[in-house]
C-alpha positions as CSV (number, residue, x, y, z in Angstrom):
1,X,-17.8,-18.8,3.8
2,X,-19.0,-18.0,7.3
3,X,-16.6,-16.5,9.8
4,X,-15.5,-19.0,12.5
5,X,-16.1,-17.8,16.1
6,X,-14.6,-19.3,19.3
7,X,-16.7,-18.5,22.4
8,X,-15.2,-18.4,25.8
9,X,-17.2,-17.8,29.0
10,X,-17.3,-19.7,32.3
11,X,-21.1,-19.8,32.2
12,X,-22.5,-22.6,30.1
13,X,-25.8,-20.8,29.6
14,X,-24.1,-17.7,28.2
15,X,-22.1,-19.9,25.8
16,X,-25.2,-21.7,24.6
17,X,-27.2,-18.5,24.1
18,X,-24.3,-16.9,22.2
19,X,-23.8,-20.0,20.1
20,X,-27.5,-20.0,19.1
21,X,-27.4,-16.3,18.3
22,X,-24.2,-16.5,16.3
23,X,-25.3,-19.5,14.3
24,X,-28.7,-17.7,13.7
25,X,-26.7,-14.7,12.3
26,X,-24.8,-17.1,9.9
27,X,-21.6,-17.4,11.8
28,X,-19.9,-20.8,12.4
29,X,-19.1,-21.5,16.0
30,X,-15.8,-23.5,15.8
31,X,-15.4,-24.1,19.5
32,X,-16.3,-23.2,23.1
33,X,-14.2,-22.8,26.2
34,X,-15.0,-22.4,29.9
35,X,-11.8,-20.7,30.8
36,X,-8.8,-18.9,29.4
37,X,-6.5,-21.8,29.5
38,X,-9.0,-23.8,27.3
39,X,-9.1,-20.9,24.8
40,X,-5.3,-21.0,24.5
41,X,-5.2,-24.7,24.0
42,X,-8.1,-24.7,21.4
43,X,-7.1,-21.8,19.3
44,X,-4.7,-23.6,17.0
45,X,-7.0,-26.6,16.4
46,X,-10.2,-24.4,16.0
47,X,-8.5,-21.8,13.9
48,X,-11.1,-19.1,14.7
49,X,-11.5,-15.9,12.7
50,X,-12.8,-14.1,15.8
51,X,-12.8,-14.9,19.6
52,X,-15.6,-13.7,21.9
53,X,-14.6,-14.0,25.5
54,X,-15.4,-13.0,29.0
55,X,-12.9,-11.0,31.1
56,X,-13.4,-12.9,34.3
57,X,-12.7,-16.6,33.8
58,X,-10.9,-19.3,35.8
59,X,-7.2,-20.1,35.3
60,X,-6.3,-17.4,32.7
61,X,-8.5,-14.4,32.5
62,X,-9.8,-12.7,29.3
63,X,-7.3,-9.8,29.5
64,X,-4.3,-12.2,29.6
65,X,-5.8,-14.3,26.7
66,X,-6.1,-11.1,24.7
67,X,-2.6,-10.0,25.4
68,X,-1.4,-13.4,24.0
69,X,-3.7,-13.6,21.0
70,X,-4.8,-10.2,19.9
71,X,-1.9,-9.7,17.5
72,X,-3.2,-12.8,15.6
73,X,-7.0,-12.9,16.0
74,X,-9.6,-10.2,16.5
75,X,-11.0,-10.4,20.0
76,X,-14.4,-9.2,21.3
77,X,-14.7,-8.8,25.0
78,X,-18.2,-9.8,26.3
79,X,-18.5,-9.1,30.0
80,X,-20.6,-7.8,32.8
81,X,-17.8,-5.5,33.8
82,X,-17.9,-2.0,32.3
83,X,-15.8,0.0,34.6
84,X,-13.2,2.2,32.9
85,X,-10.4,0.1,34.4
86,X,-11.7,-3.0,32.6
87,X,-12.3,-1.1,29.4
88,X,-8.8,0.4,29.5
89,X,-7.2,-3.0,30.3
90,X,-9.1,-4.6,27.4
91,X,-8.0,-1.8,25.0
92,X,-4.4,-2.1,26.1
93,X,-4.5,-5.8,25.6
94,X,-5.6,-5.3,21.9
95,X,-9.3,-6.1,22.2
96,X,-11.2,-4.9,19.1
97,X,-14.7,-4.6,20.5
98,X,-16.3,-4.5,24.0
99,X,-19.8,-5.6,24.8
100,X,-21.5,-5.7,28.1
101,X,-23.8,-8.4,29.5
102,X,-26.7,-8.8,29.2
103,X,-25.9,-8.7,25.5
104,X,-28.5,-7.8,22.9
105,X,-28.9,-9.7,19.6
106,X,-28.6,-6.5,17.6
107,X,-25.3,-5.7,19.2
108,X,-23.5,-8.9,18.2
109,X,-23.3,-8.8,14.5
110,X,-22.0,-5.1,14.3
111,X,-19.4,-6.0,17.0
112,X,-18.1,-9.0,15.0
113,X,-18.0,-7.1,11.8
114,X,-16.3,-4.0,13.3
115,X,-13.8,-6.2,15.2
116,X,-12.8,-8.0,12.0
117,X,-12.6,-4.8,10.0
118,X,-10.5,-3.0,12.6
119,X,-8.2,-6.0,13.0
120,X,-7.6,-6.2,9.2
121,X,-7.0,-2.5,8.9
122,X,-4.6,-2.5,11.8
123,X,-2.8,-5.5,10.3
124,X,-2.5,-3.6,6.9
125,X,-1.1,-0.6,8.7
126,X,1.4,-2.7,10.6
127,X,2.6,-4.2,7.3
128,X,2.8,-0.8,5.8
129,X,4.9,0.5,8.7
130,X,7.2,-2.5,8.4
131,X,7.7,-1.9,4.7
132,X,8.4,1.8,5.2
133,X,10.8,1.0,8.0
134,X,12.6,-1.4,5.7
135,X,12.7,1.1,2.9
136,X,14.2,3.7,5.2
137,X,16.8,1.2,6.4
138,X,17.6,0.2,2.8
139,X,17.9,3.9,1.9
140,X,20.3,4.5,4.8
141,X,22.4,1.5,3.7
142,X,22.4,2.7,0.1
143,X,23.5,6.2,1.1
144,X,26.3,4.9,3.3
145,X,27.5,2.5,0.5
146,X,27.5,5.3,-2.1
147,X,29.5,7.6,0.3
148,X,32.1,4.8,0.8
149,X,32.4,4.2,-2.9
150,X,32.8,8.0,-3.6
151,X,35.4,8.2,-0.9
152,X,37.5,5.1,-1.7
153,X,37.1,5.0,-5.5
154,X,37.1,8.8,-6.0
155,X,33.8,8.7,-8.1
156,X,30.7,10.8,-8.0
157,X,27.5,9.9,-6.2
158,X,25.8,9.2,-9.5
159,X,28.6,6.9,-10.6
160,X,28.5,5.1,-7.3
161,X,24.8,4.5,-7.7
162,X,25.2,3.2,-11.2
163,X,28.0,0.9,-10.0
164,X,25.6,-0.6,-7.3
165,X,22.9,-1.0,-9.9
166,X,25.2,-2.8,-12.4
167,X,26.5,-5.2,-9.7
168,X,23.0,-5.8,-8.6
169,X,21.9,-6.7,-12.1
170,X,25.0,-8.8,-12.9
171,X,24.9,-10.8,-9.7
172,X,21.1,-11.0,-9.5
173,X,20.9,-9.7,-6.0
174,X,19.1,-6.7,-4.5
175,X,20.7,-3.3,-4.6
176,X,20.3,-3.2,-0.8
177,X,22.4,-6.4,-0.5
178,X,25.1,-5.0,-2.8
179,X,25.2,-1.9,-0.6
180,X,25.5,-4.0,2.5
181,X,28.5,-5.9,0.9
182,X,30.2,-2.6,0.0
183,X,29.9,-1.4,3.6
184,X,31.3,-4.7,4.8
185,X,34.2,-4.4,2.3
186,X,35.2,-0.9,3.2
187,X,34.4,-0.9,7.0
188,X,34.9,-4.5,8.0
189,X,31.4,-4.6,9.6
């Protein structure tokens, strides 16, 4: 299935050239927009896999659109502006690739493929970081619960852990949830 691309540029000729080029490369153009506000209103309906947009557009510029959407969709900035300030602003807004006008046909496909790949890799890393943070939090809760059980029930750490395991299995809840309940029981929090 072809990747769906939303094109946003305030110049109709640029949009038409880009549409033709993308479709020739096997991509599906799922929509066009002449300004940033249009992009924001069309994203949900068009459900693009990638957005190619200009920095300077009426109403809402490409940088602001990127700040809003870059966490959810890979964005390629296609612009005549290549100054370091524009590049840094695009980078900070979460843009995955940056192409300058006039664009060349041979630059489009690699930019799309890299933007999608980098976006997916970043999403996987974000998921991994969230899982690791949750595991760390769960471990802290477990350690606190074991310490409270040891203190209040005068048992060893190993016995406290086995008690948490047993309650978890008997009540069919996670060990982390059992640990949270133990902390609530003994601390009132």
